[in-house]
N, C-alpha and C positions, 0 to 999 in steps of 0.2 A: 616639567612634566607633564602637561598636557599632551604637548606636542608630539611624546615617544608612548605615553597610553594608547593618543589617537589613532599613531603607526601600526602599533600592536591590535588593535580591533580592528583596523584595516585589511591588517595582514589573514585576522582568523577566519573574518568575513570571508576574504579570499579565497580564502582555503579549504571550506565547507563548499563554496560554490564550486570551487572545481575537485574535490573530491568525490561530492555525492552523488553526481552523475558517472564519474569514471570509474568509482570500486562498484563494477556489475548494479548500478540504480541503488544501491544503499539498502539492499533487500536482506541481507546477513544482519544477525543480533549483534557481531563484533563491530561491523562498519556505522549499524545504528549507535552503537553506544560512541562512536568515535567522535561520529556528529554532535551527538547529544552533549559529548564532555566539552568539545569546540566553542558550541553556542552558549553552552551553562559559564565557563570558562570567559566568555567574552562579553558576559552579563555580570561577574563578579567584576571583573575588571573596572566597568563604565559604575559601577553601583560604587566603588573602592575610590575611583577617582571624584567620584560627585561626594561622598564624603569627605573625601579629604580637602577638598575645597570649601567645603563649608556650608557647600547648599545643595541640593538632588532638583535638577531642571529636568521636568517629564513634561515633552510635546503630546499636546493634549490629540487624543482620536475620539472619533466616534466607536473604534472597535477592544478600548482598552474593556467598557463594561463585560458586552459580550462574551470579550476571553475569559474573562475572569467567572464570570457566570457558566460558561462550559466547563471549564477547571472542574468548579464546584461542584458539577454535576457527575464528571466522571470518578472525582471522587467517592460520592456519594456511592454511586456504582460499585466502588470497592467496597466498601467501608459495609455498606446492606446484604453485597455478596457474601461476605465470611461471614457476620453476621447471622443471617438468612438460610446460609450454607447452598445459596443461588436461586430461595422463592422469590427474593427479591433482590434488585438490583443486577450485578453482573454473576454468570452463570459458571464463569472460570475467571479466577481472580488474576490470575497469571499473565495473561495471553492481554487480559484489561492493562492492568499494570506496564505491562511492553507499551500498549497504542498511547496509556496516559501521559509517558515520557517523551516520546515523540508529537503529541499534541503540543503537550508544552515545551518543547524545542520550535515547533514551528512559530506561534506565538512569540517567544523570545527572539526568533530570529528576524520578527519584522518590531518587535520592540528597537532589538538595537540599530536597530538600519534607521527608523525615523527619528532615533532619539539621538544619532551621532551624524548621519550623514548630513551636510549643509553648503556645502558649496561644488559647485557644479562641477572641480576636478573630484571630487571624491564620487561622488553619483557617476561619472563617466569610466571613474576605473571599475567599480560595478559593473558596467554594463560593457563594456571591454572586455570585462575576466570573462562573463556569460556567455558572449559573442566565439572568443577562440575558442573555449571550450567546445560549444555546439558547430563549429567548424573544425574543429581537430576529431568529433566525434561523427560528424558528415561521411568526409575523406575516409575515417578507416571504417564505418560500417559500408560505405561502396565498395572499396575494395576488399572486402572482407566476402561479402556476398559474390561478387566476381570472380572471387578467388576458389571459392564454396569452402572455407576456412567451418569447421566445428564447432571449434572451442574460441570463447572470449578472449584476447590478448594472451591465445596461446596456454592460459593457463587455467580457463572455468570451463565445462563443457555444459550447455544449459540442458535443462528437462524435454524441453520440447526442441530440437535443432532447428528446424524449421521455421520458430517464431524470431530466434535471436537476430539480433542487430544491433551493431556496433558494443556498448559497454551491457545493451539490457536484453535482460533476458527472452523480454516478450516486445515484439516491433510494436502493437498497439501502446505501450507506456512510452516508448520513445521518439512515434509519432506526436504523442501529447505534449509530452518534454520541447519536442524540435519545433512546432505550431507554438509555444510560448518565445522559443527561440527568435526566430524567423518576425515577428510580428514588435518586438524588442530592435530587434536590428533593424527595420523598418524605422522604425520612431527613431531613432540615431542618424539614420541615412538621412533623415529628411530635416533632424535638427541641423545634420552638416551641411546642409545646402542652405538650409538659412543662415549659419554662421557667413557661408559665402557670401551672398547676398550682403547681410551687411558689412563686413571688414570689407570685402574685395567691391562691391558694385558689381556682383556679379549677375547678370542677364538671360545668359544663354546656359543651357544644360550641357553639357561637356562628359562623355562616359570617361575621358584620360582625365577630369580635371582633379587634382588633388586625392584625396580618398574615394571617389565617384568611383572608380572601377574596383577596390578593394573591397566596397561595400557592395557592390554588385555581384564580383565572385563571391564572395560566403553568404549571400543571400540563396544564390543561384544552386553553390553547392547545396547548402544547407535543405533549399526547398527539392532540388532532385535525389538527395537521401531519402523526404521524408513521401517523397511518390515511389521510391525503391522499393520503401517495403512495403508495396502493395495492403497497408492498413486502410480499409476502403474508409471507416467509421475517420481517422487522421486526417484525409485526402478531402473526404467531403468538407470535415470542421475548417480543413485548411480555406477552401474557397469561400466557405460562409465566411469565415472570419476575414478575406479579403475584398468582399463585398460590403464589410461591418467597415472596415477601415478608411477605406476609398467614401463611403460615406459620410463616415464621422469627421473625418479627418478634412477633408477636399473643403470645406466650408471654411474653414479657419487656416487653412493653409498660405503663408506667404505670397508664396513659389506660384509661377504658373500653373493653372488648372491642369494641364494636358500631363505635366510631368509623373504626378500619381500614376494616372495608369499605365502611363509609358515605361517607368520602373517596374510596375507589378509585370505587365506586359514582356517586359525583356530580361525579367530573372526570369521568369516562368516558362520562356523560350527558352532559356539556356538550360532548364532544369527539366524541359521536354527533354530538348537533345540527347541530353548529358543521360538521362534516362532510358532513353530507346535507344544508345548505344550499347549500354550495360544490359540493357533487357533483351537484345536482338534475338539471341538464341532462346530469349523464355517464353515465347509470343504467345505460342498454343497453350502454354500453362495458366498465361495472365488470362487468357480468353476464356478458358474452362472456368477459372478461379469467379471471374466477373458471374460467367452465365448460373454457376453453381448461387451466389450472390442475390442477384436477381431472381433464380430460383426459390429461393427463401426470403426472401424481399418481407415478407407478410407475418415470416416469426422472427427473422434476423436472428436467421443462427439459433441457436435455444434460449436467446435472451425474452425471449415475451414467454412463452412457457415458464421463462425462472423467475423472471418477475412476476407473471400471476401467482404463481404457488409460494411468491417471499411474500406478497402479500394477506397470505394464510399468516405468515408468525406473527403478525401485529399483534395477537391475541394471548400472547407469552409473557410481554411484559409493555403493554401500550406507552405507560408514561416516561417509563425512566427507562425503557430500552432494554435490549437481553445483555447488554456490554457493548464494549468498544473490544471490537476483532472477535468477536463469538460468532458469525454465521455462521461459519464453514461446521460447527459443530450442531447449531440448533438446527439448519436446513437440512441436515440427514434425514429428516422426519418428514419432509413438505418435497423433498426432490424431486422432480418429472423424471428423471434417467438415473438407475443405478448404477452403470455404469462410467457416468461421467460424475465426476465430484467438483464442486464451485467452493472454491476459498471465499468468492466474494460475490455480491449481486449482479455485477457487472453494471453497475449505476452508484453514483458517490452517492446522490440524492437520497435513491430504495436504502442503500446501507445507512446513512447519517440518520435516517427516521425509524430503520431497525432498534440497532444497535442504540440509539442513543435516545429512542423515545420523540413522544411528542413535541417531549421539553425539549429537550436537544437540537432538534429540528426547526422549532420557533427559533430558539438561539442564534443556531448559526442563519437562516433567512432574514432573521429581522437585524442579525449584525450586518450581512454581507448586504442589505439593500440599503442600508442605514449609512453603512460609509460610501456606496457608489455613488448615491444619490446625492451629497456635498462632494464627494471626488470628480461627480460629472458636471454639477452647477459652478463648480472653480474654474472646472478646468475651461467652461465657456466663457467665464469672465475673464479669464488671460489672452492678454494682448501678446505676453512674450513667448513669440518665435518657438525657443528652447524646449520652455514649459510647455507648449501645446504638443508641438511632437513629440516629446519624453512620455509625456502623458496620456498622448492619445496610441502611442505606440504599448505602452502599459496598459492601456485600456483595452486593446485587442487583444493582449496576450491572453490578459485575465477571461474575455469573452471567450478565446478558444478553446481554454480548459472547462469552461460554465458550459458550453454545447456539449464537448465533449463527454463532460460530467453524466450525461443523460444515458449514454449507453455505454457505460467501462468506469473502471474505479480507478483513473491512473491516480488519484488524489491520495490511493492508500500505498502510493511509490513513495518511499524518506523523497529520495534527489527529486521527484517530482512537485512535492506537496512543499520542499524547501527552494523551489524556484519559484514557487506561485507564492511565497510570503513573501520572498524577496523581491520582485514584480509590485505586488502591495504596496513597501518600505521605500521601491526606487521613484515609482510611479507619484505618490503621497510626494517625498521629498521637492520632484521635480516641480509639481504644478505649487507649491509652497514655496520654493525658492525665490530669494530677491533677484528682482533686475537691476542690472545697471542703468542707474539714473533714471528710473522712472518708477518715482512713488507712489505715483498715483495709480499703479497696475499694479502694486503688491499684494499678494496674498500672504505674508510672511506665516513663521510659523507660530502658532499658539501656546504657550508656556503654562506650566503652574510650577513655581517653586516654592520649596520646603527649604526652609532654612533649618542649618543643623550647628545648633552655639553650644557650645560649653565640652571639655574633654571627655566627660564620660559620658555623655550621649550618644558623643561621634565613635569613642572606643565600643558601647553598646552595640551602636549599629555595625561596626564595622565586624566585631565578634558575631553576631546573630548572620550577615552575609557570608561569612564565611563558614559559618555552623553549616546554614543551605545547602552553599556549594557542595560542603562536603560530603555532607548526607548524599547529596543528588549524586555526586561523582558515586561514593562507596556504593549505591544501590544499583547503579547502573554497570559500573563493571562489573558487580556481584552476577548478573545478567547476560553478560560478556564472555566471560568466565567459563562458568557453570554450562553455556553452548558450546564453547569449544572443548570441553572437558566429555561433554554428553556425545560429538560428533567425532571427534578424535580418539587415536591411543591404537595401542597394536591387541588381536585376539585376546591375548594370555591378560592384557591389564584392562581389557576392556569392563569387568567388572568392578573395579577400584575406580576407573573415570568416570562412572557413572554414579559410582556412590559419594566420589568428590561432590560431583554434579547437584546431587542431592543435595547436601549439606550446605552448599551454594545458594540455591538457589529451592526448597524443599516445597513450594506449593507448584513446582514445573512438573505435570501427571506424566511427561513422556519420557522424563529419564524414569520414573516408575515404571513406564511401561516397559523400555528397551532393558531394565536389568531383570523383571519378570520373563521376558522372552528369553534372557541369558541364562536364568535356573531352569526355566523349564525345559530347557533344550529344543528353542523353535517352537512350542507347543504342538509336539506332535506324540501322539501315546507312545508308540514306539520307542524314542528316544529318551522319553519320562523314565520308560521302566529299566531303562540302561542309564541311570545316574543322575536324573532331570532333579531338582529340588523343588518338586511340588509346592511341599510348605513355603520356602523362601517367597518362590512365583507365587504365591496365591495372597500372599502379606503384601508383597509390592504390589499387586495389582489390584488391593483393596484400595491402597492409599489413593492411588489413580483415580479408580470412579469416586472415592471420597473427595476428590478434588476438581475432575472432570464428569458430574454424574451425566452429562448429554451426550458422550462420547458413543456410540453403542459398540465401537469395536472391543471397550475396557471391557463394558458386560457381559458380549460373548465368550471373548477370550478367556473372562474368570468362570463362566458358568464352564465351560471346558474343560479347565480346572478344579473345579467341583466335583464337573460327573467323573472325571480321574479318576479320584479320591474318594470315590461315593459318597458325597456330601448331595446326595438326589435331591431334596428340595430348593436345595441352595442353588442347586444348578438350573432348577427349572425356574424358579425367579430371576436370575440373571438372565437367562436367554430371553423371555417374558418382558423383563426390560430393553433388551438389544433390539428384541419387535417392535417395542412401544416408540423408542430412538430412531429406525429404520424400518420403516415396515414394507419399502422396498426391496432390501435385500435377502437377496434367498438363501442366503445360507446362516440368516438367524434363522429362520425355520430348517433348515437341514439337521443342524445340529443338535436344537432340539428332539428332533427326531432321531436323531441318529441314539440320542440319549436314552429316550421311549424303548429303542428298540433292542439297546444293552441291557436294558430292564429286564424287558420280555424273553429274556434269550439267555438269562443270568443261571437259571437250571438247565444245562443243559440234557439233552434226549426227549426235551417235551418239547412238542409245535407248539410255538407262540401263537399262532394266527388266533383271533378270539379274544386273548386276552387284552385286559382293560390298558397295559401298556402297548400291545402293540397296535390296538384302535388310535390313541393316541399318536402316538408313531406316524400310525399311515395317514392322518389328518394334518399332521404336520408335514410332513412330507408332501402329499398332495397342493401344499399351498409354496414347497419348494419350487417343486416341479411348474406351476401358472406361473410363475416367473423368472424361474429358469427350465425350460424342457431336457438340457443338457445335465446339469445337475444331480446326475444318477450313484445311487447306494455304491455301482459299479467304479464311478471316481475315486470314489471317497472310502472304498472300503480299509482304508489301514484303522480308519477308526471306529470300526465295527468290529465287537468282540467274535461274534461267530455270523460271519457274514452269510455261509453257505445257508443255515437256518433261516436267517433273515430272507434271502430271498426267496428259498422256497416259499415263506408265508405271503411274499408280497403278492406271488403268484395266484394265491388265492382270492388276494383283491384285486385281481387285474391288474396289476401294477409291476 
């Protein structure tokens, strides 16, 4: 049974490593759910096997404590957020719940790998699975760009077509993934060279010896695709990580010292030639993009002003954070550019600090530092060439993503985070694996055994394990099915689908907002008067605001509906909240101005100029124009009840 379950576990791990990057970098909720269920099912299989065997053997690692602490922190965010309505903990429990399951799956994947991989054959299976997927994605990405294909695998078109690369909707995230794979491939390559030296007395490097050519081709094609993305951050990280790998590994390598730089230069030359060939017709665009990057090097695009403003968010919830995944809603209050939306802070470290607070950032920093402190110490003690090569390859992979995380949010992408977890586990297993016939150098796994004696205890543990899995699977699949209902369906059945999505996941404000949009016929005053269900729309928007009070769009739309049905005080209240949550959005001020204009012209035939409502409307209108001079009443006269009177009155205010 142990052999059968071991095979199933390996198959599940391989499936996760293949599917997570291929299925559009696992950014869709149904794909996330698939990955999570696969990982949790592997954990259940390992647990059942252990309980039935009568003992649970857990490999010791310094990451367990910080992992548990971080999960407890996210649980506290969810609980406090629901109890206090966002005053403590997360301001939006639904999105934090999504991130909770994602983070739990990352940790679970690491746990399963370090507790199941023992032989080098098992380690190599995962490594070559990752390399095969990397080569496939690299080759497809190059063909995709050269042929000008705008759809991923012919079925999905990204929001920003210029950014797609291979199966990824953003070339920067692809370059983060590819950096990790390239250095894992380098580690495997030098492990193979060490094997040749030991088994065959191999002394001279031959490009055509065994797998050498395959390794060099794989590394070359992946490097070419990385350069092909034109991701400046990814390219800089690649060269920095190459230097790190050379400096750290060259002291311990058993082969001749010149082989490492020669291999790096050879693969770099292949990549450069391939890239030059593919990009030969794009040189002018490349140079213009490079010039633009150099011209904005002082701000690195919009990142530096973004980071400067994001620091101000620390005052929201400095201890526990604003809640995992909620940055995009809170940052509307601080963003430096109204026409650019930011889903993430473009820095994983800043994101952890803001969303999980000082406690979460400390847990992350101490956990990673303690793990890699022990990892590097054991790696330096190992004399076995296989353990060193794979260990340093995994270390360079981790180094690449750690450096990249300073200027981007790669770890927000599930496929990248899963690969990072897998690489940590593979590196851990490689440096702890037993060496053949060299007992003095063994840094073998240290384990803790928990005996499971008695039928009652076994039955209780089995029941608890199955119940936990079913609970997680049910919660995850509910999120996925709700998302499917929320985005699919014909126009005639759209409302029914949204109501089903709300029944499945009532904490998701997006479904309430979309349903309100349907009931109000698109938030247009004219269409609402021709059949819009304002009462139902208001009820759904009130639910959306209650679930996610930080999103200004909900307040703005709710204020507009209140204004349409004559609830002036409630309308002003919601418009003010919209302004507080997104002060740089001119439309928040314009809608309030329009509401006051409609109040001022409620009585026909009376000049509204000089009235209190008109004065208040003019004040708000001036604020809107200061943010966007083109946002005039003429452009949105459809929401002005008496446009002619308002236009004449505005002339008296020199507007």
